[in-house]
PAVEXSE-293527 format. One record per residue (C-alpha): x, y, z; residue number from 0. Coordinates in steps of 0.25 Angstrom, whole numbers. Layout:
       x       y       z   num
       X       Y       Z   NUM
...
end
This chain:
       x       y       z   num
     274      80     -91     0
     261      85     -95     1
     256     100     -96     2
     255     106     -82     3
     248     118     -77     4
     251     129     -67     5
     245     140     -60     6
     254     152     -59     7
     262     151     -46     8
     260     136     -44     9
     267     124     -49    10
     263     117     -62    11
     253     106     -60    12
     254      93     -68    13
     241      87     -73    14
     236      74     -66    15
     234      62     -75    16
     222      53     -70    17
     227      39     -66    18
     220      29     -75    19
     218      15     -69    20
     219       3     -77    21
     205      -3     -81    22
     202     -15     -72    23
     203     -29     -78    24
     191     -36     -85    25
     190     -52     -87    26
     182     -57     -98    27
     186     -71     -99    28
     194     -82     -93    29
     199     -95    -100    30
     198    -106     -97    31
     186    -103     -88    32
     186    -117     -82    33
     196    -126     -75    34
     198    -138     -65    35
     204    -138     -51    36
     219    -141     -51    37
     222    -135     -65    38
     231    -123     -67    39
     225    -116     -79    40
     230    -104     -88    41
     218     -95     -89    42
     216     -83     -99    43
     208     -71     -94    44
     204     -61    -105    45
     198     -47    -102    46
     203     -33    -101    47
     214     -26     -93    48
     220     -39     -89    49
     235     -35     -91    50
     237     -31     -77    51
     230     -43     -70    52
     238     -48     -58    53
     228     -58     -52    54
     218     -68     -58    55
     210     -77     -49    56
     198     -86     -49    57
     189     -83     -37    58
     177     -91     -31    59
     173     -85     -18    60
     185     -83      -9    61
     193     -94     -17    62
     202     -91     -29    63
     212     -96     -39    64
     223     -87     -43    65
     232     -85     -55    66
     246     -90     -53    67
     254     -78     -47    68
     261     -70     -58    69
     255     -79     -69    70
     245     -69     -76    71
     250     -67     -90    72
     244     -55     -98    73
     242     -60    -112    74
     236     -46    -116    75
     229     -35    -109    76
     216     -43    -109    77
     221     -57    -107    78
     229     -64     -96    79
     232     -78     -93    80
     236     -85     -79    81
     236     -98     -73    82
     227    -102     -61    83
     228    -115     -53    84
     214    -120     -51    85
     215    -126     -37    86
     209    -140     -35    87
     203    -136     -22    88
     195    -124     -28    89
     180    -124     -29    90
     174    -128     -42    91
     165    -119     -50    92
     165    -104     -55    93
     176     -94     -51    94
     177     -80     -54    95
     190     -74     -61    96
     196     -62     -55    97
     208     -53     -61    98
     215     -42     -54    99
     225     -32     -59   100
     236     -24     -52   101
     227     -13     -49   102
     218     -22     -41   103
     207     -22     -52   104
     199     -35     -54   105
     189     -41     -63   106
     181     -54     -60   107
     175     -64     -70   108
     164     -70     -63   109
     163     -85     -65   110
     175     -85     -75   111
     181     -98     -71   112
     175    -112     -67   113
     183    -122     -59   114
     177    -135     -64   115
     175    -149     -57   116
     188    -157     -61   117
     188    -170     -67   118
     200    -180     -68   119
     210    -174     -78   120
     205    -160     -76   121
     212    -155     -63   122
     208    -168     -56   123
     216    -180     -56   124
     212    -195     -52   125
     219    -193     -39   126
     209    -181     -36   127
     197    -190     -38   128
     192    -194     -24   129
     179    -201     -21   130
     173    -200      -7   131
     166    -212      -1   132
     153    -205      -3   133
     156    -204     -18   134
     160    -219     -19   135
     146    -225     -17   136
     143    -232     -31   137
     154    -224     -38   138
     168    -229     -43   139
     180    -220     -46   140
     188    -226     -57   141
     202    -220     -60   142
     208    -225     -73   143
     223    -226     -73   144
     230    -230     -86   145
     242    -235     -78   146
     234    -245     -71   147
     231    -252     -85   148
     246    -254     -88   149
     249    -269     -89   150
end
């Protein structure tokens, strides 16, 4: 115990130490900063005070994509890694990156991630390539299959 003070005839009083809250997290960068729908990517976030992060999500309006539960790895106090599945049904374009710690403190990296238009081989398979009748006028969709060339 630390020093105490007392007034004659009263009980000793222990000093009250101030409660110091942890500083809030700060995001400075995410890598990679782009991806394609349907991919699961391991992301690295750098910044400050990231050792207590409990939630990472990409947000766009009311929609979000979240790190796999329990899969946030602390590399060092200023670097974390996590896997996020980039849903095939998610809106393309720019998303904000949000981190939260156990105290409820958050930080937001505006426009930190971009969900790109997929191409075959980048989260889009040939089975996903569909043409509507409106698209078919004067256009041909050719899907090459090496198996079809076998003798």
